[in-house]
C-alpha positions in Angstrom: 44.3 5.1 -10.1 43.7 2.9 -13.1 40.8 5.1 -14.1 43.1 8.2 -14.0 45.8 6.5 -16.1 43.2 5.4 -18.7 41.8 9.0 -18.8 45.2 10.4 -19.5 45.8 7.9 -22.3 42.3 8.0 -23.9 40.8 11.2 -22.6 37.5 11.4 -20.7 34.3 9.6 -22.0 32.9 13.0 -22.9 35.9 13.9 -25.0 35.7 10.5 -26.8 32.0 11.1 -27.5 32.7 14.5 -29.0 35.4 13.0 -31.2 32.9 10.3 -32.3 30.4 13.0 -33.3 32.8 15.3 -35.2 32.7 13.4 -38.5 28.9 13.4 -38.3 28.9 17.2 -37.9 31.2 17.5 -40.9 28.7 15.4 -42.9 25.9 17.8 -41.9 28.0 20.7 -43.0 28.9 19.1 -46.3 25.2 19.5 -47.6 25.2 23.2 -46.8 26.7 24.6 -50.1 24.1 22.8 -52.2 21.1 23.6 -49.9 22.0 27.3 -49.9 21.6 27.5 -53.6 18.0 26.1 -53.5 14.8 28.1 -53.6 12.4 27.9 -50.7 10.1 25.7 -52.7 13.0 23.3 -53.6 14.1 23.2 -49.9 10.6 22.4 -48.8 10.5 19.3 -51.1 12.9 17.5 -48.8 10.2 16.8 -46.2 8.0 14.6 -48.4 11.2 12.9 -49.8 12.5 12.1 -46.3 9.1 10.6 -45.4 9.1 8.5 -48.5 12.6 7.2 -47.7 11.4 6.2 -44.2 8.5 4.3 -45.7 10.9 2.4 -48.0 12.8 1.1 -45.0 15.5 3.7 -44.2 16.2 4.5 -40.6 16.1 8.0 -38.9 19.9 7.7 -38.4 20.4 7.3 -42.2 18.5 10.6 -42.7 20.2 12.5 -39.9 23.0 14.4 -41.7 20.8 15.6 -44.6 17.7 16.3 -42.4 19.8 18.2 -39.9 21.3 20.2 -42.7 17.8 21.0 -44.1 16.6 22.1 -40.6 19.7 24.2 -40.2 19.2 26.0 -43.6 15.5 26.5 -42.8 16.4 28.1 -39.4 18.8 30.4 -41.1 16.1 31.5 -43.6 13.1 31.8 -41.3 14.8 33.0 -38.1 18.0 34.5 -39.4 19.8 32.1 -37.0 22.2 29.4 -38.3 22.9 26.7 -35.7 26.7 26.6 -34.8 28.5 23.3 -35.0 28.3 22.9 -31.2 24.5 23.3 -31.5 24.5 20.5 -34.2 26.4 18.3 -31.7 23.7 19.1 -29.1 21.0 18.2 -31.6 22.6 14.8 -32.3 22.9 14.1 -28.6 19.2 14.8 -28.2 18.4 12.5 -31.2 20.4 9.7 -29.5 18.2 9.9 -26.4 20.7 11.6 -24.1 20.9 14.8 -22.0 22.8 17.7 -23.6 24.3 20.0 -20.9 24.7 23.4 -22.6 25.6 26.6 -20.8 23.0 29.4 -20.6 22.9 31.6 -23.7 24.1 28.8 -26.0 20.7 28.6 -27.8 19.1 25.4 -26.4 15.7 26.4 -28.0 17.3 26.3 -31.4 19.2 23.1 -30.8 15.9 21.2 -30.3 14.6 22.2 -33.8 16.9 19.7 -35.6 16.2 16.5 -33.6 12.5 17.5 -33.4 12.3 17.9 -37.2 14.0 14.6 -37.8 11.9 12.5 -35.4 8.7 14.1 -36.5 9.2 12.7 -40.0 8.0 9.3 -38.8 4.5 10.8 -38.2 4.3 9.5 -34.6 4.6 12.9 -32.9 7.3 14.8 -30.9 6.6 16.4 -27.5 8.8 19.3 -26.5 8.4 19.8 -22.7 9.0 23.2 -21.1 8.7 24.4 -17.5 5.9 27.0 -18.0 3.1 28.1 -20.3 4.9 31.3 -21.3 7.9 29.3 -22.7 5.6 26.8 -24.4 3.7 29.6 -26.1 6.9 31.5 -27.0 8.8 28.6 -28.5 5.8 27.4 -30.5 5.5 30.8 -32.1 9.3 31.3 -32.4 10.5 27.9 -33.6 7.1 26.9 -35.0 7.9 29.0 -38.1 10.8 26.7 -39.0 8.6 23.5 -38.8 5.7 25.1 -40.7 8.2 26.3 -43.4 9.3 22.7 -43.8 5.7 21.4 -44.1 5.2 20.1 -40.5 2.4 21.0 -38.1 3.0 22.5 -34.7 0.8 23.3 -31.7 0.8 24.0 -28.0 -0.8 22.4 -24.9 -1.8 25.2 -22.5 -3.6 25.4 -19.2 -7.4 26.0 -19.8 -7.7 24.3 -23.3 -10.8 22.1 -23.8 -10.5 18.5 -25.0 -11.0 19.3 -28.7 -8.2 21.8 -28.6 -6.0 19.4 -26.8 -6.8 16.6 -29.3 -5.8 18.9 -32.2 -2.6 19.9 -30.4 -1.6 16.2 -29.8 -2.4 15.4 -33.5 0.3 17.9 -34.6 3.7 16.6 -35.7 5.4 18.7 -32.9 3.6 19.6 -29.7 5.0 22.1 -27.1 3.6 22.1 -23.5 4.5 21.9 -19.8 5.3 18.7 -17.9 2.2 19.2 -15.8 -0.1 19.5 -18.8 1.3 16.3 -20.5 1.1 14.3 -17.3 -2.4 15.4 -16.2 -3.7 14.7 -19.8 -2.4 11.2 -19.4 -4.2 10.7 -16.1 -7.4 12.4 -17.4 -7.4 10.2 -20.5 -7.4 7.1 -18.4 -10.5 8.3 -16.6 -12.5 8.9 -19.8 -15.5 6.7 -20.7 -14.7 6.3 -24.4 -11.6 6.1 -26.6 -12.9 8.9 -28.8 -12.8 11.3 -25.7 -9.1 10.7 -25.1 -6.7 13.4 -26.3 -3.2 11.9 -26.4 -2.0 9.5 -29.1 1.0 7.7 -27.7 4.5 8.4 -26.4 7.0 8.4 -29.2 9.8 11.0 -28.5 10.1 13.7 -25.9 12.7 16.5 -25.6 12.6 17.9 -22.0 13.9 21.5 -21.7 15.4 22.3 -18.2 15.4 18.5 -17.8 17.0 18.7 -14.3 14.2 21.0 -13.0 11.5 18.7 -14.4 13.0 15.2 -13.9 14.9 15.9 -10.6 13.5 18.8 -8.7 9.8 18.3 -9.5 10.1 14.5 -9.2 9.6 14.8 -5.4 5.9 15.7 -6.0 3.7 13.2 -7.9 0.9 14.4 -10.2 -2.5 13.8 -8.4 -6.0 14.2 -9.8 -8.4 14.3 -6.8 -12.1 14.7 -6.0 -13.8 16.2 -3.0 -14.3 13.9 0.1 -17.1 14.7 2.4 -15.4 15.7 5.7 -16.0 18.4 8.3 -13.5 21.3 8.2 -14.2 22.2 11.9 -11.6 19.7 13.1 -8.8 21.7 11.4 -9.7 24.9 13.3 -9.8 23.0 16.6 -6.4 21.3 16.0 -4.8 24.6 14.9 -5.8 26.1 18.3 -4.4 22.9 20.0 -1.1 23.1 18.1 -0.7 26.8 19.2 -1.0 25.7 22.9 1.6 23.0 22.7 5.2 24.0 23.6 8.2 23.3 21.4 10.8 20.9 22.8 8.5 20.0 25.7 5.5 18.8 23.8 7.0 18.2 20.4 10.4 18.2 18.6 11.2 19.3 15.1 13.6 17.6 12.7 14.4 20.4 10.2 16.5 18.1 7.9 13.6 15.7 7.4 11.0 18.5 7.7 9.0 16.4 10.2 7.5 16.8 13.7 7.5 14.3 16.5 4.9 14.6 19.4 6.5 13.7 22.8 4.9 11.7 25.6 4.2 15.0 27.4 2.8 16.4 24.2 0.4 13.5 23.8 -0.8 13.9 27.4 -1.2 17.7 27.0 -3.1 17.2 23.7 -5.4 14.6 25.2 -6.2 17.0 28.0 -6.9 20.0 25.6 -9.0 17.8 23.3 -10.8 15.9 26.1 -9.7 12.5 24.8 -8.8 9.4 26.8 -6.2 8.0 24.3 -4.9 9.8 21.3 -3.5 6.5 19.9 -6.9 4.7 20.0 -7.6 3.6 16.4 -10.7 5.9 16.5 -8.5 8.9 17.2 -5.7 8.2 14.6 -7.2 10.8 12.2 -7.0 13.4 15.0 -3.4 12.5 15.8 -2.5 12.7 12.0 -4.1 16.2 11.6 -2.5 17.4 14.9 0.9 16.6 13.4 -0.1 18.4 10.2 -1.1 21.4 12.2 2.3 21.4 14.0 4.1 21.1 10.7 2.0 24.0 9.3 2.9 26.2 12.4 6.6 25.4 12.6 8.0 24.2 9.3 6.0 25.8 6.5 6.7 29.6 6.2 4.5 32.2 4.6 6.2 34.0 1.7 8.7 31.1 1.5 6.7 27.9 1.0 3.4 29.5 0.2 1.6 32.9 -0.1 -1.9 34.0 0.8 -3.6 35.7 -2.1 -7.3 36.5 -2.4 -8.2 34.3 0.6 -6.3 31.3 -0.7 -3.2 29.5 0.3 -1.1 29.1 -2.9 2.0 26.9 -3.0 5.3 28.5 -4.2 7.5 26.2 -6.2 10.7 26.0 -4.1 12.9 25.5 -7.2 11.6 28.1 -9.6 9.9 30.6 -7.2 6.7 30.4 -9.2 3.2 30.1 -7.9 1.3 26.9 -8.4 -2.4 27.7 -8.3 -4.6 24.7 -8.2 -1.9 22.5 -6.6 -2.6 21.5 -3.0 -0.5 19.8 -0.3 -1.9 16.4 0.5 -2.7 14.5 3.8 -4.5 17.5 5.4 -1.4 19.8 5.3 -3.1 22.3 3.0 -6.1 22.5 5.3 -3.8 23.0 8.3 -2.2 25.9 6.5 -5.6 27.4 5.7 -6.6 27.1 9.4 -3.2 28.7 10.4 -3.8 31.7 8.1 -7.5 32.1 9.0 -8.8 31.6 5.4 -11.7 29.4 4.2 -10.8 25.7 4.6 -11.5 23.7 1.5 -12.6 20.1 1.9 -9.9 17.5 1.8 -9.7 15.6 -1.5 -9.4 11.9 -2.2 -7.0 10.7 -4.8 -8.6 9.5 -8.0 -5.5 9.1 -10.2 -1.7 9.6 -9.6 1.6 9.2 -11.3 5.2 10.3 -10.7 7.1 12.3 -13.3 9.6 9.5 -13.3 7.1 6.9 -14.4 5.3 9.2 -16.8 8.5 10.1 -18.8 9.8 6.6 -18.7 6.8 5.6 -21.0 8.3 7.4 -24.0 10.0 5.2 -26.6 12.8 7.8 -26.6 13.5 10.5 -24.1 16.1 13.3 -24.3 16.7 16.5 -22.3 18.7 19.7 -22.2 19.8 22.0 -19.5 22.6 24.3 -18.4 23.3 22.2 -15.3 22.9 18.4 -15.3 26.4 17.0 -14.7 26.1 17.2 -10.9 23.1 14.8 -11.1 24.5 12.5 -13.9 24.4 9.5 -11.6 20.6 9.9 -10.8 19.8 10.5 -14.5 21.6 7.2 -15.3 20.0 5.2 -12.5 16.4 6.4 -12.7 16.0 7.2 -16.4 18.9 5.4 -18.1 19.8 8.8 -19.5 23.5 9.7 -20.1 24.6 13.3 -19.7 26.9 14.8 -22.3 28.6 18.2 -21.7 28.5 20.2 -25.0 31.4 22.7 -25.4 30.5 26.4 -25.6 30.6 28.3 -28.9 32.8 31.0 -27.4 35.1 30.6 -24.3 33.4 31.4 -21.0 35.2 34.3 -19.3 32.9 35.0 -16.3 34.8 35.6 -13.1 33.3 33.6 -10.2 34.5 35.1 -6.9 34.7 32.9 -3.8 31.8 32.9 -1.3 31.8 35.5 1.4 30.5 34.4 4.8 29.3 36.5 7.8 28.2 35.5 11.4 24.7 37.0 11.1 22.1 37.7 8.4 22.1 41.4 9.3 25.8 41.8 8.6 25.4 39.8 5.4 22.5 42.0 4.1 24.5 45.2 4.9 27.4 43.9 2.9 25.1 42.9 0.0 23.6 46.4 -0.1 27.1 47.9 -0.1 28.2 45.7 -3.0 25.1 46.6 -5.0 25.8 50.3 -4.4 29.4 49.9 -5.6 28.3 48.2 -8.8 25.5 50.7 -9.4 27.8 53.7 -9.0 30.0 52.4 -11.9 26.9 51.5 -14.1 27.4 47.7 -13.9 24.0 45.9 -13.9 23.3 43.6 -11.0 21.0 40.6 -10.8 20.4 39.7 -7.1 19.3 36.1 -6.6 17.3 35.1 -3.5 15.9 31.7 -2.4 12.5 33.0 -1.4 10.0 35.9 -1.6 10.6 37.0 2.0 14.3 37.7 1.3 13.6 39.5 -2.0 11.1 41.8 -0.3 13.5 42.5 2.6 16.3 43.5 0.2 13.8 45.6 -1.8 13.0 47.6 1.4 16.8 48.0 2.1 17.4 49.3 -1.4 14.5 51.7 -1.3 15.9 53.1 2.0 19.2 53.8 0.0 17.2 55.4 -2.8 18.2 52.8 -5.3 15.6 52.2 -8.1 15.2 48.5 -8.9 12.8 45.7 -10.2 11.5 42.8 -8.1 10.7 39.5 -9.8 9.1 36.9 -7.5 5.8 34.9 -7.3 4.0 38.1 -6.1 5.4 40.2 -8.9 5.7 38.1 -12.0 3.4 39.6 -14.6 6.2 41.3 -16.6 8.7 38.5 -16.0 10.1 38.2 -19.6 10.4 42.0 -19.9 12.1 42.5 -16.5 14.6 39.7 -17.2 15.4 40.9 -20.7 16.2 44.4 -19.4 18.3 43.1 -16.5 21.6 43.5 -18.5 21.1 47.2 -19.3 23.4 49.9 -17.9 22.8 50.5 -14.1 19.8 48.1 -13.9 19.2 46.5 -10.5 17.0 43.3 -10.5 16.0 41.2 -7.5 14.7 37.7 -8.5 13.8 34.5 -6.6 15.3 31.3 -8.0 16.2 31.7 -11.7 15.5 28.1 -12.7 13.8 27.8 -16.0 13.3 31.6 -16.6 14.2 30.9 -20.2 14.9 34.5 -21.3 18.3 35.6 -22.4 19.8 38.6 -20.6 21.4 40.7 -23.3 24.0 43.3 -22.3 23.3 46.9 -23.0 25.6 49.4 -24.6 28.7 50.1 -22.6 28.0 47.3 -20.1 30.9 45.1 -21.5 33.4 47.9 -20.5 32.0 47.9 -17.0 32.6 44.1 -16.4 29.3 42.7 -17.8 26.4 41.5 -15.6 27.2 41.0 -11.9 25.3 38.1 -10.2 24.9 38.5 -6.5 23.5 35.4 -4.6 22.2 36.2 -1.1 22.2 32.6 0.0 23.4 29.2 -1.2 20.5 27.0 -2.4 20.3 23.4 -1.1 21.0 22.3 -4.7 24.3 23.3 -6.4 22.5 23.3 -9.7 20.2 26.1 -8.7 23.2 28.2 -7.8 24.8 27.3 -11.1 21.7 28.3 -12.9 21.8 31.7 -11.2 25.5 32.2 -12.1 24.8 31.1 -15.6 22.6 34.1 -16.3 25.9 36.0 -16.7 28.8 35.4 -19.1 26.7 34.1 -22.0 28.3 33.6 -25.5 31.7 34.8 -24.3 30.4 38.0 -22.6 32.3 39.2 -19.5 30.6 38.9 -16.2 31.1 38.3 -12.4 29.4 36.5 -9.7 29.6 36.2 -5.9 27.5 34.5 -3.2 27.0 36.0 0.3 26.2 33.8 3.2 25.8 33.8 7.0 25.9 31.2 9.8 22.2 31.9 10.3 21.3 30.7 6.7 19.2 27.5 6.7 21.8 25.5 4.7 24.6 26.2 7.2 22.4 26.2 10.3 20.8 22.8 9.6 23.5 21.0 7.5 26.9 22.4 8.1 27.1 25.0 10.9 29.3 23.3 13.5 32.1 22.5 11.1 32.1 26.1 9.6 31.8 27.7 13.1 34.9 25.8 14.1 36.8 27.0 11.0 35.7 30.6 11.7 36.7 30.3 15.3 40.2 29.0 14.4 40.6 31.9 11.9 39.6 34.4 14.6 36.6 36.2 13.1 35.3 39.5 14.5 31.7 40.7 14.2 31.1 42.3 10.8 34.2 40.7 9.5 33.7 38.6 6.4 35.7 35.5 5.5 36.7 34.2 2.1 38.5 30.9 2.5 38.7 27.7 0.5 38.0 25.6 3.6 34.7 27.4 4.1 33.8 27.0 0.4 34.6 23.2 0.6 32.5 22.9 3.8 29.6 24.6 2.1 29.8 22.3 -0.9 29.9 19.3 1.4 26.7 20.6 3.1 25.0 20.9 -0.3 26.1 17.4 -1.3 24.6 16.1 1.9 21.2 17.8 1.1 21.3 16.6 -2.5 22.0 13.0 -1.3 19.1 13.3 1.2 16.7 14.6 -1.5 17.9 11.8 -3.9 16.8 9.3 -1.3 13.4 10.9 -1.0 12.9 10.7 -4.8 14.2 7.2 -4.9 11.8 6.0 -2.2 8.9 7.8 -3.9 9.8 6.0 -7.1 10.1 2.6 -5.4 6.6 3.2 -3.9 5.1 4.3 -7.2 6.7 1.4 -9.1 4.4 -1.0 -7.2 1.4 1.2 -8.1 2.8 1.6 -11.6 2.5 -2.2 -12.4 -1.1 -2.1 -11.2 -1.7 1.2 -13.2 -0.3 -0.3 -16.4 -2.5 -3.5 -16.1 -5.7 -1.6 -15.1 -5.3 1.1 -17.7 -4.5 -1.4 -20.5 -7.6 -3.6 -19.6 -9.7 -0.5 -19.4 -8.7 0.6 -22.9 -9.4 -3.0 -24.1 -12.9 -2.8 -22.7 -13.5 0.7 -24.1 -12.2 -0.6 -27.5 -14.8 -3.4 -27.4 -12.3 -6.2 -27.2 -13.5 -9.6 -26.0 -12.2 -10.1 -22.5 -13.9 -13.5 -21.9 -10.6 -15.4 -21.5 -9.3 -12.8 -19.0 -12.5 -12.9 -17.0 -12.5 -16.7 -16.9 -8.9 -16.7 -15.7 -9.7 -14.2 -13.0 -12.7 -16.2 -11.9 -10.5 -19.4 -11.8 -7.9 -17.6 -9.6 -10.7 -16.3 -7.3 -12.3 -19.8 -6.9 -8.9 -21.3 -6.1 -8.3 -18.7 -3.4 -11.7 -19.2 -1.9 -11.3 -23.0 -1.8 -7.9 -22.6 -0.2 -9.3 -20.3 2.4 -12.4 -22.2 3.4 -11.5 -25.9 3.1 -9.5 -28.0 5.5 -5.8 -28.1 4.6 -5.8 -31.9 5.5 -8.8 -32.6 3.3 -7.1 -31.0 0.3 -4.0 -33.0 0.9 -6.0 -36.3 1.0 
C-alpha cells in the first residue's frame, strides 16, 4: 500500500531514472550544431583528443556527452542514421552497466555504437556479444564503418578461426562475437601451455545483445570442453533394447515437469532379468543403472524434430529457445549416446570434461557488463539477483499501436490447427502478411503440409531450413507473404512492411502455442508493430498443448467445463488467459530454480577455477612460486601429522 502511495507521488523508479537522464540527453544534443559544421577530418580529430583527456585523469563519464555526440554525428554521416533521443538514453543506460529493454525495431544495434565508442577510448577493449555468427558478421560490417571512421579498430570472433586470427580480433578496440565463442576461448586459453599462445586480453566491458536469451535461457547449459574417454559403445545398444522392453507406469514413471524418469521396483526386477544381473544397485552396476535411465529419457522425454534432429547420420541438438541447430554440442552423462542408439546411428565415445564454466560465471568476470533486449522486464528479479544488473525500460520513438488479441483455446490440437489454417486463409485473401510462430520443427512442418493442401504458397524457417534466414525474415512483411518460423528469439532482422500492407492492418503474428517463457511469446509478438507501424497478434492453444497439459490443464478444463464448451468451439476469456499466464509463471519459476542450483554448484568450482587458473598463469609467466609451494607443503604435513599421530600424544 505504502509503495503504491509513493509511486503516485514520485512516479515509478523507471520514470525517475528517465527524468534523471533527460538533462544528459540535452547536453549530448547541445554539441550537435557545432559538430555538424565540421569536416570529416575535423570530426575524426576528437578520438585522439578524448584519449589524451583520459590520460590526463578525466573519467569516461566526463567525456560522455561530447563522445556520444561525436558517435551520433559519425553514425549520421557513415550510415545515414542519426540516433534518436530515446536511443541516446539506451546508450547511456548501457554505459552505466545496466540492461536497456527496447522494443523490436527500435534500433538496438545502433544504440550500442555510442557506449562502445566511449568505452573503447580507454584502450582496454569492448566485447559486443551476439546470439549467432550471422549477426556478429553483419554488425561488424554494418556498425564497424562508424568505428573505423572515428579511428578505432573493429573485428569479429567467428567459428572456425585459428588462434592468430582470434588474437588479432581480441586486440581490436571493439570485438563482435557470440557468447559461445567468447566463453570457449576463455576455457581454451586456460588449457594453453604458454602465455603467448593465449588469445584473450582481459575482461573490460561487454554489451550483450538479446541479453535475456544469453544470460537467462542459455544459462541452463554450461560451456564444456571435453576429450574422448575410452569406453565401449556396445552397452548403449544393449540398454536401448532393454528400455524398449520396459513398460511405462509399471516399470518406470515419468515426471514431465522435471523431465526425469524413475525406475520402479518392478522395473528394477524386470531389467535385472533382461540384463542377467543379480543386483542393479550393486556398486559395480551403477553405470548400467545410470545409462538405463538415460535410455529411458531418450525414449520417452526427448523428441525427434523437437529437441534434436538427425542429419547425415548425426544427432544434432536443437536450441529450444531459438530453434537453431547446435552442431558440435552434445548432451552429457550418456544421454547423447542413448539418443544415437535410439535413432540407430553411429554412437560416438562418451567424453570426459576437461574444462567447464557457466555463462553466469563467465560474464560476471567483466569489470562492467551491460545488455539490451526487447523483453527483459519479466526477468528483472533474476538479472538483479544473479548479475546485479538493473533493467530499465526505454520508451519507444513512436507510440506502439499493435493490436494484441486475446488467446483462443480449443479442446484438441486438431481443432486448433484447423482454426489456424482458416485464420491464415482469411488474412491471405485480403493481402495481409502473416508470420506463424511455432515452438518446434515438428509443428512447423505439420502446418506447412496443411497449407500445401490448401494450395497456399509459404516459406518455412526452422533448423532444417535456415540457409536463407535473413532473406526470408526480411521479406515476411511483403503483401500476401506467409512465413512459418520456429522460435523467433534473436533473429535480429527487421521485418519491413511492403507497399500497401499498412492499409491492410500491418503484419499479423499468429502463435500456434504458448512457449513456457512469456518472453519468447513477447519476442514473437514484437516482430510486428515496429516503429509505430500497425500490426495484430493472436495465440491459438489447445488443452493438449504441453504447457496446459503439464502445468495448467485441470484448472483450465474446470473453467471450460463451467462455460459449457462444445467440440470445435473456441473460447476467449480473461479467466483462461490468466490461468495460462499463471502456468507460464510456474514454469519460469521452476526454470529459475534450475539455473540457480546450477550456479550454486558452479560457484564452488568457480573458486577452485579462479585459484588454479591464476596459479597456472603465474607459472607460465615464470613467477617464483616458492612461498606458495612451501605453504602448501606445510599444510600437507600438518594434515598428515593430524591423520597418523595419536590425538592424545599431540595433546600432551
